[in-house]
Biopython code that builds the backbone (N, CA, C, O; Angstrom):
import numpy as np
from Bio.PDB.StructureBuilder import StructureBuilder

atoms = [
    (1, "MET", "N", (85.081, 102.753, 102.316)),
    (1, "MET", "CA", (85.807, 103.997, 102.346)),
    (1, "MET", "C", (87.210, 103.753, 102.894)),
    (1, "MET", "O", (87.409, 102.922, 103.781)),
    (2, "ALA", "N", (88.142, 104.462, 102.373)),
    (2, "ALA", "CA", (89.533, 104.297, 102.774)),
    (2, "ALA", "C", (89.874, 105.274, 103.891)),
    (2, "ALA", "O", (89.378, 106.400, 103.924)),
    (3, "ALA", "N", (90.720, 104.828, 104.794)),
    (3, "ALA", "CA", (91.186, 105.681, 105.886)),
    (3, "ALA", "C", (92.633, 106.069, 105.618)),
    (3, "ALA", "O", (93.417, 105.278, 105.094)),
    (4, "VAL", "N", (92.969, 107.290, 105.985)),
    (4, "VAL", "CA", (94.321, 107.791, 105.788)),
    (4, "VAL", "C", (95.018, 107.790, 107.140)),
    (4, "VAL", "O", (94.493, 108.327, 108.116)),
    (5, "ALA", "N", (96.208, 107.184, 107.198)),
    (5, "ALA", "CA", (96.976, 107.173, 108.443)),
    (5, "ALA", "C", (97.546, 108.570, 108.665)),
    (5, "ALA", "O", (98.187, 109.140, 107.782)),
    (6, "PHE", "N", (97.303, 109.116, 109.862)),
    (6, "PHE", "CA", (97.762, 110.463, 110.172)),
    (6, "PHE", "C", (98.290, 110.469, 111.598)),
    (6, "PHE", "O", (97.562, 110.164, 112.542)),
    (7, "ASP", "N", (99.551, 110.816, 111.744)),
    (7, "ASP", "CA", (100.205, 110.845, 113.053)),
    (7, "ASP", "C", (99.980, 112.216, 113.682)),
    (7, "ASP", "O", (100.695, 113.172, 113.382)),
    (8, "THR", "N", (98.979, 112.302, 114.560)),
    (8, "THR", "CA", (98.648, 113.593, 115.172)),
    (8, "THR", "C", (99.745, 114.073, 116.111)),
    (8, "THR", "O", (100.002, 115.273, 116.203)),
    (9, "LEU", "N", (100.390, 113.149, 116.804)),
    (9, "LEU", "CA", (101.451, 113.547, 117.739)),
    (9, "LEU", "C", (102.623, 114.171, 116.987)),
    (9, "LEU", "O", (103.134, 115.218, 117.383)),
    (10, "LYS", "N", (103.042, 113.529, 115.913)),
    (10, "LYS", "CA", (104.154, 114.061, 115.119)),
    (10, "LYS", "C", (103.784, 115.415, 114.513)),
    (10, "LYS", "O", (104.605, 116.332, 114.484)),
    (11, "PHE", "N", (102.558, 115.535, 114.034)),
    (11, "PHE", "CA", (102.097, 116.793, 113.450)),
    (11, "PHE", "C", (102.095, 117.903, 114.498)),
    (11, "PHE", "O", (102.544, 119.017, 114.227)),
    (12, "ALA", "N", (101.590, 117.598, 115.696)),
    (12, "ALA", "CA", (101.556, 118.599, 116.769)),
    (12, "ALA", "C", (102.974, 118.996, 117.182)),
    (12, "ALA", "O", (103.244, 120.175, 117.413)),
    (13, "ARG", "N", (103.872, 118.025, 117.274)),
    (13, "ARG", "CA", (105.269, 118.342, 117.626)),
    (13, "ARG", "C", (105.904, 119.243, 116.568)),
    (13, "ARG", "O", (106.602, 120.199, 116.904)),
    (14, "THR", "N", (105.667, 118.944, 115.309)),
    (14, "THR", "CA", (106.220, 119.755, 114.226)),
    (14, "THR", "C", (105.684, 121.181, 114.300)),
    (14, "THR", "O", (106.435, 122.137, 114.107)),
    (15, "LEU", "N", (104.404, 121.326, 114.576)),
    (15, "LEU", "CA", (103.826, 122.666, 114.698)),
    (15, "LEU", "C", (104.426, 123.430, 115.878)),
    (15, "LEU", "O", (104.672, 124.633, 115.787)),
    (16, "ARG", "N", (104.661, 122.722, 116.987)),
    (16, "ARG", "CA", (105.255, 123.390, 118.159)),
    (16, "ARG", "C", (106.693, 123.792, 117.887)),
    (16, "ARG", "O", (107.108, 124.898, 118.232)),
    (17, "GLU", "N", (107.462, 122.890, 117.264)),
    (17, "GLU", "CA", (108.894, 123.141, 117.080)),
    (17, "GLU", "C", (109.189, 124.084, 115.917)),
    (17, "GLU", "O", (109.982, 125.015, 116.057)),
    (18, "LYS", "N", (108.557, 123.848, 114.777)),
    (18, "LYS", "CA", (108.910, 124.626, 113.586)),
    (18, "LYS", "C", (108.061, 125.883, 113.421)),
    (18, "LYS", "O", (108.564, 126.912, 112.969)),
    (19, "ALA", "N", (106.776, 125.812, 113.783)),
    (19, "ALA", "CA", (105.904, 126.975, 113.627)),
    (19, "ALA", "C", (105.795, 127.766, 114.925)),
    (19, "ALA", "O", (105.181, 128.832, 114.956)),
    (20, "LYS", "N", (106.389, 127.246, 115.995)),
    (20, "LYS", "CA", (106.386, 127.906, 117.308)),
    (20, "LYS", "C", (104.971, 128.176, 117.821)),
    (20, "LYS", "O", (104.702, 129.224, 118.408)),
    (21, "LEU", "N", (104.071, 127.217, 117.590)),
    (21, "LEU", "CA", (102.713, 127.340, 118.116)),
    (21, "LEU", "C", (102.668, 126.834, 119.550)),
    (21, "LEU", "O", (103.512, 126.042, 119.971)),
    (22, "SER", "N", (101.676, 127.301, 120.290)),
    (22, "SER", "CA", (101.509, 126.811, 121.659)),
    (22, "SER", "C", (101.040, 125.357, 121.596)),
    (22, "SER", "O", (100.487, 124.930, 120.583)),
    (23, "PRO", "N", (101.256, 124.597, 122.665)),
    (23, "PRO", "CA", (100.800, 123.196, 122.660)),
    (23, "PRO", "C", (99.299, 123.071, 122.392)),
    (23, "PRO", "O", (98.865, 122.155, 121.693)),
    (24, "GLU", "N", (98.507, 123.994, 122.947)),
    (24, "GLU", "CA", (97.057, 123.935, 122.740)),
    (24, "GLU", "C", (96.701, 124.162, 121.267)),
    (24, "GLU", "O", (95.846, 123.470, 120.715)),
    (25, "GLN", "N", (97.362, 125.132, 120.640)),
    (25, "GLN", "CA", (97.105, 125.403, 119.227)),
    (25, "GLN", "C", (97.531, 124.223, 118.356)),
    (25, "GLN", "O", (96.811, 123.818, 117.444)),
    (26, "ALA", "N", (98.700, 123.683, 118.649)),
    (26, "ALA", "CA", (99.218, 122.565, 117.858)),
    (26, "ALA", "C", (98.313, 121.346, 117.975)),
    (26, "ALA", "O", (98.015, 120.692, 116.976)),
    (27, "GLU", "N", (97.873, 121.040, 119.202)),
    (27, "GLU", "CA", (96.993, 119.883, 119.398)),
    (27, "GLU", "C", (95.633, 120.117, 118.747)),
    (27, "GLU", "O", (95.051, 119.195, 118.175)),
    (28, "GLY", "N", (95.130, 121.340, 118.832)),
    (28, "GLY", "CA", (93.848, 121.656, 118.195)),
    (28, "GLY", "C", (93.914, 121.496, 116.684)),
    (28, "GLY", "O", (93.010, 120.929, 116.071)),
    (29, "LEU", "N", (94.985, 121.996, 116.092)),
    (29, "LEU", "CA", (95.158, 121.839, 114.644)),
    (29, "LEU", "C", (95.331, 120.373, 114.257)),
    (29, "LEU", "O", (94.788, 119.925, 113.247)),
    (30, "ALA", "N", (96.079, 119.635, 115.054)),
    (30, "ALA", "CA", (96.289, 118.211, 114.765)),
    (30, "ALA", "C", (94.968, 117.449, 114.827)),
    (30, "ALA", "O", (94.693, 116.606, 113.974)),
    (31, "ASP", "N", (94.150, 117.749, 115.840)),
    (31, "ASP", "CA", (92.846, 117.087, 115.950)),
    (31, "ASP", "C", (91.942, 117.451, 114.770)),
    (31, "ASP", "O", (91.251, 116.593, 114.221)),
    (32, "ALA", "N", (91.954, 118.723, 114.387)),
    (32, "ALA", "CA", (91.125, 119.163, 113.259)),
    (32, "ALA", "C", (91.561, 118.483, 111.960)),
    (32, "ALA", "O", (90.723, 118.061, 111.164)),
    (33, "MET", "N", (92.869, 118.379, 111.753)),
    (33, "MET", "CA", (93.376, 117.713, 110.547)),
    (33, "MET", "C", (92.998, 116.233, 110.545)),
    (33, "MET", "O", (92.608, 115.688, 109.513)),
    (34, "ALA", "N", (93.115, 115.586, 111.704)),
    (34, "ALA", "CA", (92.772, 114.160, 111.788)),
    (34, "ALA", "C", (91.301, 113.942, 111.454)),
    (34, "ALA", "O", (90.964, 113.006, 110.728)),
    (35, "GLU", "N", (90.421, 114.798, 111.976)),
    (35, "GLU", "CA", (88.995, 114.670, 111.679)),
    (35, "GLU", "C", (88.716, 114.890, 110.196)),
    (35, "GLU", "O", (87.919, 114.171, 109.594)),
    (36, "ALA", "N", (89.374, 115.883, 109.615)),
    (36, "ALA", "CA", (89.157, 116.176, 108.195)),
    (36, "ALA", "C", (89.639, 115.030, 107.312)),
    (36, "ALA", "O", (88.986, 114.688, 106.327)),
    (37, "LEU", "N", (90.767, 114.444, 107.655)),
    (37, "LEU", "CA", (91.323, 113.368, 106.836)),
    (37, "LEU", "C", (90.563, 112.059, 106.998)),
    (37, "LEU", "O", (90.561, 111.230, 106.087)),
    (38, "GLN", "N", (89.919, 111.861, 108.144)),
    (38, "GLN", "CA", (89.208, 110.612, 108.382)),
    (38, "GLN", "C", (87.732, 110.719, 108.035)),
    (38, "GLN", "O", (86.945, 109.839, 108.384)),
    (39, "GLY", "N", (87.355, 111.783, 107.356)),
    (39, "GLY", "CA", (85.972, 111.958, 106.929)),
    (39, "GLY", "C", (85.607, 110.957, 105.855)),
    (39, "GLY", "O", (86.309, 109.967, 105.645)),
    (40, "ASP", "N", (84.519, 111.220, 105.188)),
    (40, "ASP", "CA", (84.028, 110.320, 104.146)),
    (40, "ASP", "C", (84.869, 110.457, 102.884)),
    (40, "ASP", "O", (84.610, 111.314, 102.038)),
    (41, "LEU", "N", (85.867, 109.610, 102.773)),
    (41, "LEU", "CA", (86.724, 109.604, 101.594)),
    (41, "LEU", "C", (86.213, 108.559, 100.611)),
    (41, "LEU", "O", (85.724, 107.502, 101.011)),
    (42, "VAL", "N", (86.327, 108.857, 99.356)),
    (42, "VAL", "CA", (85.845, 107.956, 98.314)),
    (42, "VAL", "C", (87.044, 107.382, 97.570)),
    (42, "VAL", "O", (87.960, 108.107, 97.182)),
    (43, "THR", "N", (87.020, 106.072, 97.380)),
    (43, "THR", "CA", (88.092, 105.420, 96.632)),
    (43, "THR", "C", (87.749, 105.417, 95.141)),
    (43, "THR", "O", (86.623, 105.723, 94.750)),
    (44, "LYS", "N", (88.729, 105.069, 94.328)),
    (44, "LYS", "CA", (88.488, 104.977, 92.887)),
    (44, "LYS", "C", (87.440, 103.910, 92.592)),
    (44, "LYS", "O", (86.617, 104.072, 91.690)),
    (45, "ALA", "N", (87.471, 102.825, 93.351)),
    (45, "ALA", "CA", (86.489, 101.756, 93.147)),
    (45, "ALA", "C", (85.078, 102.261, 93.456)),
    (45, "ALA", "O", (84.127, 101.925, 92.751)),
    (46, "ASP", "N", (84.946, 103.070, 94.515)),
    (46, "ASP", "CA", (83.643, 103.648, 94.842)),
    (46, "ASP", "C", (83.153, 104.544, 93.711)),
    (46, "ASP", "O", (81.980, 104.503, 93.341)),
    (47, "LEU", "N", (84.060, 105.356, 93.165)),
    (47, "LEU", "CA", (83.693, 106.238, 92.059)),
    (47, "LEU", "C", (83.286, 105.447, 90.825)),
    (47, "LEU", "O", (82.316, 105.794, 90.151)),
    (48, "ARG", "N", (84.029, 104.383, 90.528)),
    (48, "ARG", "CA", (83.700, 103.560, 89.353)),
    (48, "ARG", "C", (82.331, 102.900, 89.514)),
    (48, "ARG", "O", (81.553, 102.836, 88.562)),
    (49, "ALA", "N", (82.040, 102.411, 90.716)),
    (49, "ALA", "CA", (80.745, 101.771, 90.959)),
    (49, "ALA", "C", (79.612, 102.784, 90.803)),
    (49, "ALA", "O", (78.581, 102.484, 90.201)),
    (50, "GLY", "N", (79.804, 103.964, 91.339)),
    (50, "GLY", "CA", (78.789, 105.005, 91.200)),
    (50, "GLY", "C", (78.595, 105.425, 89.758)),
    (50, "GLY", "O", (77.471, 105.658, 89.315)),
    (51, "LEU", "N", (79.688, 105.520, 89.033)),
    (51, "LEU", "CA", (79.618, 105.893, 87.619)),
    (51, "LEU", "C", (78.903, 104.813, 86.810)),
    (51, "LEU", "O", (78.121, 105.126, 85.912)),
    (52, "ALA", "N", (79.164, 103.555, 87.120)),
    (52, "ALA", "CA", (78.493, 102.458, 86.412)),
    (52, "ALA", "C", (76.987, 102.493, 86.680)),
    (52, "ALA", "O", (76.191, 102.277, 85.767)),
    (53, "ASP", "N", (76.597, 102.764, 87.923)),
    (53, "ASP", "CA", (75.173, 102.871, 88.245)),
    (53, "ASP", "C", (74.524, 104.020, 87.480)),
    (53, "ASP", "O", (73.417, 103.889, 86.956)),
    (54, "THR", "N", (75.226, 105.137, 87.424)),
    (54, "THR", "CA", (74.701, 106.304, 86.715)),
    (54, "THR", "C", (74.559, 106.022, 85.228)),
    (54, "THR", "O", (73.562, 106.395, 84.610)),
    (55, "ARG", "N", (75.552, 105.367, 84.661)),
    (55, "ARG", "CA", (75.482, 105.028, 83.232)),
    (55, "ARG", "C", (74.296, 104.118, 82.940)),
    (55, "ARG", "O", (73.566, 104.342, 81.974)),
    (56, "SER", "N", (74.097, 103.093, 83.768)),
    (56, "SER", "CA", (72.989, 102.170, 83.522)),
    (56, "SER", "C", (71.649, 102.884, 83.670)),
    (56, "SER", "O", (70.704, 102.588, 82.939)),
    (57, "GLU", "N", (71.563, 103.816, 84.605)),
    (57, "GLU", "CA", (70.324, 104.580, 84.764)),
    (57, "GLU", "C", (70.066, 105.458, 83.533)),
    (57, "GLU", "O", (68.928, 105.565, 83.076)),
    (58, "ILE", "N", (71.102, 106.074, 83.007)),
    (58, "ILE", "CA", (70.958, 106.908, 81.803)),
    (58, "ILE", "C", (70.511, 106.053, 80.618)),
    (58, "ILE", "O", (69.646, 106.464, 79.845)),
    (59, "VAL", "N", (71.102, 104.865, 80.478)),
    (59, "VAL", "CA", (70.723, 103.972, 79.375)),
    (59, "VAL", "C", (69.251, 103.582, 79.495)),
    (59, "VAL", "O", (68.536, 103.539, 78.494)),
    (60, "ARG", "N", (68.796, 103.297, 80.720)),
    (60, "ARG", "CA", (67.386, 102.952, 80.915)),
    (60, "ARG", "C", (66.475, 104.122, 80.546)),
    (60, "ARG", "O", (65.448, 103.931, 79.896)),
    (61, "TRP", "N", (66.849, 105.322, 80.959)),
    (61, "TRP", "CA", (66.061, 106.513, 80.629)),
    (61, "TRP", "C", (66.003, 106.721, 79.119)),
    (61, "TRP", "O", (64.928, 106.948, 78.564)),
    (62, "VAL", "N", (67.138, 106.647, 78.462)),
    (62, "VAL", "CA", (67.179, 106.861, 77.012)),
    (62, "VAL", "C", (66.356, 105.788, 76.306)),
    (62, "VAL", "O", (65.610, 106.092, 75.376)),
    (63, "GLY", "N", (66.484, 104.553, 76.735)),
    (63, "GLY", "CA", (65.689, 103.476, 76.139)),
    (63, "GLY", "C", (64.198, 103.716, 76.313)),
    (63, "GLY", "O", (63.419, 103.510, 75.382)),
    (64, "GLY", "N", (63.806, 104.146, 77.489)),
    (64, "GLY", "CA", (62.398, 104.451, 77.735)),
    (64, "GLY", "C", (61.903, 105.609, 76.886)),
    (64, "GLY", "O", (60.796, 105.567, 76.348)),
    (65, "LEU", "N", (62.721, 106.637, 76.768)),
    (65, "LEU", "CA", (62.334, 107.787, 75.946)),
    (65, "LEU", "C", (62.218, 107.410, 74.476)),
    (65, "LEU", "O", (61.294, 107.849, 73.791)),
    (66, "ILE", "N", (63.149, 106.601, 73.991)),
    (66, "ILE", "CA", (63.085, 106.160, 72.591)),
    (66, "ILE", "C", (61.825, 105.330, 72.364)),
    (66, "ILE", "O", (61.144, 105.495, 71.352)),
    (67, "GLY", "N", (61.517, 104.443, 73.297)),
    (67, "GLY", "CA", (60.303, 103.632, 73.179)),
    (67, "GLY", "C", (59.048, 104.488, 73.183)),
    (67, "GLY", "O", (58.143, 104.267, 72.378)),
    (68, "PHE", "N", (58.986, 105.464, 74.082)),
    (68, "PHE", "CA", (57.827, 106.354, 74.140)),
    (68, "PHE", "C", (57.693, 107.169, 72.861)),
    (68, "PHE", "O", (56.594, 107.318, 72.325)),
    (69, "GLN", "N", (58.802, 107.689, 72.378)),
    (69, "GLN", "CA", (58.778, 108.487, 71.153)),
    (69, "GLN", "C", (58.334, 107.628, 69.966)),
    (69, "GLN", "O", (57.576, 108.091, 69.113)),
    (70, "THR", "N", (58.797, 106.397, 69.912)),
    (70, "THR", "CA", (58.401, 105.489, 68.831)),
    (70, "THR", "C", (56.897, 105.244, 68.868)),
    (70, "THR", "O", (56.234, 105.279, 67.831)),
    (71, "LEU", "N", (56.360, 104.998, 70.059)),
    (71, "LEU", "CA", (54.913, 104.789, 70.184)),
    (71, "LEU", "C", (54.135, 106.037, 69.781)),
    (71, "LEU", "O", (53.087, 105.937, 69.144)),
    (72, "ALA", "N", (54.643, 107.206, 70.148)),
    (72, "ALA", "CA", (53.965, 108.454, 69.781)),
    (72, "ALA", "C", (53.957, 108.647, 68.270)),
    (72, "ALA", "O", (52.941, 109.052, 67.705)),
    (73, "VAL", "N", (55.067, 108.364, 67.615)),
    (73, "VAL", "CA", (55.142, 108.514, 66.156)),
    (73, "VAL", "C", (54.225, 107.504, 65.475)),
    (73, "VAL", "O", (53.512, 107.855, 64.535)),
    (74, "ILE", "N", (54.233, 106.267, 65.932)),
    (74, "ILE", "CA", (53.356, 105.243, 65.341)),
    (74, "ILE", "C", (51.896, 105.626, 65.544)),
    (74, "ILE", "O", (51.078, 105.483, 64.636)),
    (75, "GLY", "N", (51.577, 106.109, 66.730)),
    (75, "GLY", "CA", (50.201, 106.554, 66.989)),
    (75, "GLY", "C", (49.792, 107.695, 66.081)),
    (75, "GLY", "O", (48.667, 107.721, 65.582)),
    (76, "ALA", "N", (50.695, 108.641, 65.862)),
    (76, "ALA", "CA", (50.383, 109.764, 64.975)),
    (76, "ALA", "C", (50.194, 109.289, 63.536)),
    (76, "ALA", "O", (49.286, 109.754, 62.846)),
    (77, "VAL", "N", (51.030, 108.380, 63.083)),
    (77, "VAL", "CA", (50.912, 107.853, 61.718)),
    (77, "VAL", "C", (49.597, 107.104, 61.555)),
    (77, "VAL", "O", (48.912, 107.270, 60.546)),
    (78, "VAL", "N", (49.237, 106.283, 62.533)),
    (78, "VAL", "CA", (47.975, 105.537, 62.466)),
    (78, "VAL", "C", (46.795, 106.503, 62.477)),
    (78, "VAL", "O", (45.838, 106.325, 61.723)),
    (79, "ALA", "N", (46.861, 107.525, 63.330)),
    (79, "ALA", "CA", (45.771, 108.499, 63.390)),
    (79, "ALA", "C", (45.634, 109.250, 62.075)),
    (79, "ALA", "O", (44.519, 109.486, 61.611)),
    (80, "LEU", "N", (46.746, 109.624, 61.474)),
    (80, "LEU", "CA", (46.693, 110.322, 60.185)),
    (80, "LEU", "C", (46.200, 109.400, 59.074)),
    (80, "LEU", "O", (45.511, 109.846, 58.157)),
    (81, "ALA", "N", (46.549, 108.124, 59.151)),
    (81, "ALA", "CA", (46.117, 107.174, 58.124)),
    (81, "ALA", "C", (44.614, 106.928, 58.208)),
    (81, "ALA", "O", (43.970, 106.705, 57.183)),
    (82, "ARG", "N", (44.053, 106.966, 59.399)),
    (82, "ARG", "CA", (42.621, 106.722, 59.576)),
    (82, "ARG", "C", (41.787, 107.984, 59.369)),
    (82, "ARG", "O", (40.568, 107.906, 59.215)),
    (83, "ALA", "N", (42.419, 109.109, 59.366)),
    (83, "ALA", "CA", (41.681, 110.370, 59.224)),
    (83, "ALA", "C", (41.018, 110.435, 57.857)),
    (83, "ALA", "O", (41.606, 110.027, 56.855)),
    (84, "PRO", "N", (39.796, 110.946, 57.817)),
    (84, "PRO", "CA", (39.124, 111.067, 56.510)),
    (84, "PRO", "C", (39.812, 112.122, 55.648)),
    (84, "PRO", "O", (40.232, 113.172, 56.134)),
    (85, "HIS", "N", (39.910, 111.827, 54.407)),
    (85, "HIS", "CA", (40.596, 112.737, 53.471)),
    (85, "HIS", "C", (39.625, 113.631, 52.800)),
    (85, "HIS", "O", (40.015, 114.463, 51.981)),
]
sb = StructureBuilder()
sb.init_structure("model")
sb.init_model(0)
sb.init_chain("A")
sb.init_seg("    ")
for serial, (resi, resn, name, xyz) in enumerate(atoms, 1):
    if name == "N":
        sb.init_residue(resn, " ", resi, " ")
    sb.init_atom(name, np.array(xyz, "f"), 0.0, 1.0, " ", f" {name:<3s}", serial, name[0])
structure = sb.get_structure()
């Protein structure tokens, strides 16, 4: 997972100076933003790996379903061929 560099001190100073927030409010917002930005972030490589896993799982499922369906059709044909006329 990738981490995002976030300057909490600069952010808090900007909030105090430009938004005229109290120091407590500015620091609280800066801490909240830092926590949100440092959460579980996913990189493009992580997404590609997950997508590749999902694709391979879908291919396995489809292959299994095709195999099962083929066996069912062959079984039905054999059963109909053996049925007395």
